[in-house]
VEXDREN-2710 file (C-alpha; in Angstrom, 1 decimal):
% VEXDREN-2710
k/r/px/py/pz
1/UNK/-101.5/-18.6/90.3
2/UNK/-99.9/-18.9/93.7
3/UNK/-101.2/-16.5/96.4
4/UNK/-98.2/-14.7/98.1
5/UNK/-96.9/-14.6/100.7
6/UNK/-97.4/-18.1/102.0
7/UNK/-98.7/-18.1/105.6
8/UNK/-97.5/-21.1/107.5
9/UNK/-100.5/-22.5/109.5
10/UNK/-98.6/-25.4/111.3
11/UNK/-97.4/-23.2/114.1
12/UNK/-98.1/-22.7/117.8
13/UNK/-99.9/-19.4/118.1
14/UNK/-101.7/-17.6/120.8
15/UNK/-105.5/-17.0/120.5
16/UNK/-105.1/-13.5/119.1
17/UNK/-102.5/-14.7/116.6
18/UNK/-104.8/-17.4/115.3
19/UNK/-107.5/-14.8/114.6
20/UNK/-104.9/-12.6/112.9
21/UNK/-103.7/-15.5/110.8
22/UNK/-107.3/-16.1/109.6
23/UNK/-107.6/-12.5/108.3
24/UNK/-104.1/-12.6/106.8
25/UNK/-105.1/-15.8/105.0
26/UNK/-108.2/-14.1/103.7
27/UNK/-106.3/-11.0/102.7
28/UNK/-103.9/-13.0/100.4
29/UNK/-106.2/-15.8/99.3
30/UNK/-109.7/-14.4/99.3
31/UNK/-109.9/-13.7/95.5
32/UNK/-108.5/-17.1/94.6
33/UNK/-110.7/-19.0/97.0
34/UNK/-113.8/-17.0/95.9
35/UNK/-113.2/-17.8/92.2
36/UNK/-113.0/-21.5/93.1
37/UNK/-116.1/-21.2/95.3
38/UNK/-118.1/-19.6/92.5
39/UNK/-117.0/-22.2/90.0
40/UNK/-118.2/-25.1/92.0
41/UNK/-121.4/-23.3/93.2
42/UNK/-122.8/-21.9/90.0
43/UNK/-125.6/-24.5/89.7
44/UNK/-126.6/-24.2/93.4
45/UNK/-126.7/-20.4/93.1
46/UNK/-129.1/-20.7/90.1
47/UNK/-131.3/-23.1/92.0
48/UNK/-131.2/-20.9/95.1
49/UNK/-132.6/-18.0/93.0
50/UNK/-135.3/-20.3/91.6
51/UNK/-136.2/-21.4/95.1
52/UNK/-136.3/-17.8/96.3
53/UNK/-138.5/-16.9/93.4
54/UNK/-141.0/-19.6/94.3
55/UNK/-141.1/-18.5/98.0
56/UNK/-141.3/-14.8/97.2
57/UNK/-144.0/-15.4/94.6
58/UNK/-146.1/-17.5/97.0
59/UNK/-145.8/-15.1/100.0
60/UNK/-146.6/-12.1/97.8
61/UNK/-149.5/-13.9/96.4
62/UNK/-150.8/-14.7/99.9
63/UNK/-150.3/-11.1/101.0
64/UNK/-152.1/-9.6/98.1
65/UNK/-154.9/-12.2/98.1
66/UNK/-155.3/-11.5/94.4
67/UNK/-152.4/-13.5/92.9
68/UNK/-152.5/-14.2/89.1
69/UNK/-149.9/-16.1/87.1
70/UNK/-149.5/-16.5/83.3
71/UNK/-152.8/-16.4/81.5
72/UNK/-154.7/-15.1/84.5
73/UNK/-155.3/-18.5/86.0
74/UNK/-155.5/-19.0/89.8
75/UNK/-152.5/-20.5/91.3
76/UNK/-152.2/-22.2/94.7
77/UNK/-149.7/-19.9/96.6
78/UNK/-149.1/-22.6/99.2
79/UNK/-147.8/-24.8/96.4
80/UNK/-145.3/-22.2/95.4
81/UNK/-144.2/-21.7/99.1
82/UNK/-143.9/-25.5/99.6
83/UNK/-141.9/-26.1/96.4
84/UNK/-139.7/-23.1/97.1
85/UNK/-139.0/-24.4/100.7
86/UNK/-138.2/-27.9/99.4
87/UNK/-135.9/-26.6/96.7
88/UNK/-134.0/-24.4/99.3
89/UNK/-133.8/-27.2/101.9
90/UNK/-132.3/-29.5/99.2
91/UNK/-129.9/-26.8/98.0
92/UNK/-128.8/-26.0/101.6
93/UNK/-128.0/-29.6/102.3
94/UNK/-126.2/-30.1/99.0
95/UNK/-124.3/-26.8/99.1
96/UNK/-123.3/-27.3/102.8
97/UNK/-121.8/-30.7/101.8
98/UNK/-119.9/-29.1/98.8
99/UNK/-118.7/-26.0/100.6
100/UNK/-117.5/-27.9/103.7
101/UNK/-115.6/-30.1/101.3
102/UNK/-114.2/-27.2/99.2
103/UNK/-113.0/-25.3/102.2
104/UNK/-111.5/-28.4/103.8
105/UNK/-109.8/-29.6/100.6
106/UNK/-108.6/-26.0/99.8
107/UNK/-106.9/-25.4/103.1
108/UNK/-105.4/-28.9/103.1
109/UNK/-103.9/-28.3/99.7
110/UNK/-102.7/-24.9/100.7
111/UNK/-100.7/-26.4/103.6
112/UNK/-99.6/-29.5/101.8
113/UNK/-98.2/-27.5/98.8
114/UNK/-97.2/-24.4/100.8
115/UNK/-99.6/-22.0/99.1
116/UNK/-100.0/-23.6/95.7
117/UNK/-103.7/-24.6/95.4
118/UNK/-104.7/-26.3/92.1
119/UNK/-108.4/-26.4/91.5
120/UNK/-108.1/-29.8/89.9
121/UNK/-106.5/-31.2/93.0
122/UNK/-109.3/-29.7/95.1
123/UNK/-111.9/-31.4/92.9
124/UNK/-110.1/-34.7/93.0
125/UNK/-109.8/-34.5/96.7
126/UNK/-113.6/-33.9/96.9
127/UNK/-114.4/-36.8/94.6
128/UNK/-112.2/-39.2/96.6
129/UNK/-114.0/-38.3/99.8
130/UNK/-117.7/-38.3/98.6
131/UNK/-118.6/-41.5/100.4
132/UNK/-116.9/-40.4/103.6
133/UNK/-118.6/-37.0/103.5
134/UNK/-122.0/-38.4/103.0
135/UNK/-121.5/-40.8/105.9
136/UNK/-120.1/-37.9/108.0
137/UNK/-123.3/-35.8/107.2
138/UNK/-125.6/-38.7/108.1
139/UNK/-123.9/-39.3/111.5
140/UNK/-123.7/-35.5/112.0
141/UNK/-127.5/-35.3/111.5
142/UNK/-128.0/-37.8/114.3
143/UNK/-125.6/-35.8/116.6
144/UNK/-127.4/-32.6/115.7
145/UNK/-130.8/-34.0/116.6
146/UNK/-129.3/-34.9/120.0
147/UNK/-128.1/-31.3/120.3
148/UNK/-131.6/-30.0/119.5
149/UNK/-133.1/-32.2/122.2
150/UNK/-130.6/-31.0/124.8
151/UNK/-131.1/-27.4/123.7
152/UNK/-134.8/-27.8/124.2
153/UNK/-134.3/-29.0/127.7
154/UNK/-131.8/-26.2/128.5
155/UNK/-134.4/-23.6/127.3
156/UNK/-136.4/-24.2/130.5
157/UNK/-133.4/-23.1/132.7
158/UNK/-133.4/-19.3/133.0
159/UNK/-130.2/-17.5/132.0
160/UNK/-127.8/-20.3/132.7
161/UNK/-129.7/-22.5/130.3
162/UNK/-129.3/-19.8/127.6
163/UNK/-125.6/-19.5/128.2
164/UNK/-125.3/-23.3/128.1
165/UNK/-127.1/-23.3/124.8
166/UNK/-124.7/-20.8/123.3
167/UNK/-121.7/-22.7/124.6
168/UNK/-123.1/-26.0/123.3
169/UNK/-123.9/-24.4/119.9
170/UNK/-120.3/-23.2/119.4
171/UNK/-118.9/-26.5/120.7
172/UNK/-120.9/-28.5/118.2
173/UNK/-120.0/-26.1/115.4
174/UNK/-116.3/-26.3/116.2
175/UNK/-116.5/-30.1/116.6
176/UNK/-118.0/-30.6/113.2
177/UNK/-115.6/-28.1/111.6
178/UNK/-112.5/-29.6/113.1
179/UNK/-113.7/-33.2/112.4
180/UNK/-114.5/-32.3/108.7
181/UNK/-111.0/-30.9/108.2
182/UNK/-109.5/-33.9/109.8
183/UNK/-111.3/-36.1/107.2
184/UNK/-109.1/-34.4/104.5
185/UNK/-105.8/-34.4/106.3
186/UNK/-104.2/-37.8/105.9
187/UNK/-106.1/-40.9/105.1
188/UNK/-108.5/-41.0/108.0
189/UNK/-111.8/-42.8/108.3
190/UNK/-114.9/-41.0/109.4
191/UNK/-114.6/-42.5/112.9
192/UNK/-111.0/-41.3/113.2
193/UNK/-111.9/-37.9/112.0
194/UNK/-114.7/-37.6/114.5
195/UNK/-112.4/-38.8/117.2
196/UNK/-109.7/-36.3/116.4
197/UNK/-112.1/-33.5/116.1
198/UNK/-113.7/-34.4/119.5
199/UNK/-110.3/-34.6/121.2
200/UNK/-109.2/-31.2/119.8
201/UNK/-112.5/-29.6/120.9
202/UNK/-112.6/-31.0/124.4
203/UNK/-108.8/-30.6/125.2
204/UNK/-109.0/-27.0/124.0
205/UNK/-112.6/-26.2/125.1
206/UNK/-112.3/-22.6/126.1
207/UNK/-110.1/-21.6/123.2
208/UNK/-112.4/-23.4/120.7
209/UNK/-115.6/-22.0/122.0
210/UNK/-114.4/-18.4/122.1
211/UNK/-112.8/-18.8/118.7
212/UNK/-116.1/-19.9/117.3
213/UNK/-117.8/-16.9/118.9
214/UNK/-115.3/-14.4/117.5
215/UNK/-115.3/-15.9/114.1
216/UNK/-119.1/-16.0/114.1
217/UNK/-119.3/-12.3/114.9
218/UNK/-116.6/-11.4/112.3
219/UNK/-118.3/-13.4/109.6
220/UNK/-121.6/-11.9/110.5
221/UNK/-120.1/-8.5/109.9
222/UNK/-118.9/-9.7/106.5
223/UNK/-122.4/-10.9/105.8
224/UNK/-123.9/-7.5/106.8
225/UNK/-121.4/-5.8/104.5
226/UNK/-122.4/-8.0/101.6
227/UNK/-126.1/-7.3/102.3
228/UNK/-125.7/-3.6/102.8
229/UNK/-125.9/-2.6/99.1
230/UNK/-128.9/-4.8/98.1
231/UNK/-130.6/-3.9/101.4
232/UNK/-130.2/-0.2/100.7
233/UNK/-131.5/-0.6/97.2
234/UNK/-134.5/-2.6/98.4
235/UNK/-135.3/-0.1/101.1
236/UNK/-135.2/2.8/98.6
237/UNK/-137.5/0.9/96.3
238/UNK/-140.0/0.1/99.0
239/UNK/-140.0/3.7/100.3
240/UNK/-140.7/5.3/96.9
241/UNK/-143.2/2.6/95.9
242/UNK/-145.2/3.3/99.1
243/UNK/-144.9/7.1/98.5
244/UNK/-146.1/6.8/94.9
245/UNK/-148.9/4.4/95.8
246/UNK/-147.6/1.4/93.8
247/UNK/-149.1/-2.0/94.8
248/UNK/-146.0/-3.8/95.7
249/UNK/-147.5/-7.3/96.1
250/UNK/-148.8/-7.4/92.5
251/UNK/-145.8/-5.7/90.9
252/UNK/-143.6/-7.8/88.6
253/UNK/-140.6/-5.5/89.3
254/UNK/-141.2/-5.9/93.1
255/UNK/-141.2/-9.7/92.7
256/UNK/-137.9/-9.6/90.8
257/UNK/-136.3/-7.2/93.4
258/UNK/-137.5/-9.2/96.4
259/UNK/-136.4/-12.4/94.8
260/UNK/-132.9/-11.2/94.1
261/UNK/-132.7/-9.6/97.6
262/UNK/-133.8/-12.8/99.3
263/UNK/-131.4/-14.9/97.2
264/UNK/-128.5/-12.6/98.0
265/UNK/-129.3/-13.0/101.7
266/UNK/-129.3/-16.8/101.4
267/UNK/-126.2/-16.9/99.3
268/UNK/-124.2/-14.6/101.6
269/UNK/-125.2/-16.7/104.6
270/UNK/-124.0/-19.9/102.7
271/UNK/-120.8/-18.2/101.7
272/UNK/-120.0/-17.1/105.3
273/UNK/-120.5/-20.7/106.4
274/UNK/-117.8/-21.7/103.9
275/UNK/-115.5/-19.0/105.3
276/UNK/-116.2/-20.3/108.8
277/UNK/-114.9/-23.7/107.7
278/UNK/-111.7/-22.1/106.4
279/UNK/-111.4/-20.5/109.9
280/UNK/-111.7/-23.9/111.5
281/UNK/-109.1/-25.2/109.1
282/UNK/-106.6/-22.6/110.4
283/UNK/-107.5/-23.6/114.0
284/UNK/-107.2/-27.3/113.1
285/UNK/-103.6/-27.0/111.9
286/UNK/-102.7/-24.9/115.0
287/UNK/-104.1/-27.5/117.4
288/UNK/-102.6/-30.3/115.3
289/UNK/-99.2/-28.9/115.7
290/UNK/-99.7/-28.3/119.4
291/UNK/-100.8/-31.9/119.9
292/UNK/-98.4/-33.8/117.6
293/UNK/-95.5/-31.3/117.2
294/UNK/-94.8/-32.8/113.7
295/UNK/-93.8/-29.6/111.7
296/UNK/-91.4/-28.3/114.4
297/UNK/-89.7/-31.6/114.6
298/UNK/-89.3/-31.7/110.8
299/UNK/-87.8/-28.2/110.8
300/UNK/-85.3/-29.2/113.6
301/UNK/-84.3/-32.3/111.7
302/UNK/-83.8/-30.2/108.5
303/UNK/-81.6/-27.8/110.4
304/UNK/-79.6/-30.7/111.8
305/UNK/-79.1/-32.2/108.3
306/UNK/-78.0/-28.8/106.9
307/UNK/-75.5/-28.3/109.7
END
């Protein structure tokens, strides 16, 4: 099913128009993209719930100091916390790789076929780039470690250091986002994708940093909206449990509710990261057209031929 109307992303837009284009894109493609997202993230969602259960169970056991599991045997709560943390770290790494790939492949297919996005093509694109994506992530980890070291140094500088940390954070986020999209556009190597992403980021520094800031705030609002309903239910449950004297930390129902609430929080955060990559995809095609002017030249040539 083709999302309509098609929004041409290979145009030269002002900063405000790029933001507006992002929301128009979500308006017409959110359902289709979300269906594809859920299809490819079903297993990671189940594992996220499992990891959340282990963490919640361990923390509640520590809080109650009277944790029992199964046949009344003692269980090491630290073991549950450790296992849950390891499961979630693994899932975050795997899901980030998949979601960056899904978003990048999706928006590339959208532009390439003018709004027609076939899930099979997205999957084939992901499979063809598995090696490049893994290499990208490994190099990205090294760059991120360097960023952490610089951020630690900047933390000792009052005010200006904090502002520099924010600017550096948005710069690194934009750089990774643009470079990852570049990996899927054309037949670029990892080095070429990093190079193009870096050039787009540095040559449009102010626009890129503020774009990351605005998109981050807007996606945070989306996250809060997603979390509002389970947060309200959780708050009501805790309030009435305290009022009625229910021991929350030893309640099976409380464990289930807290597990689902924590899992929804994590999954909503992961989902907004995928949306952010879509946003950087829209920015990428705008900067690509401003830099290379390919689409406009093609349109002019088509007009000339028709005349």
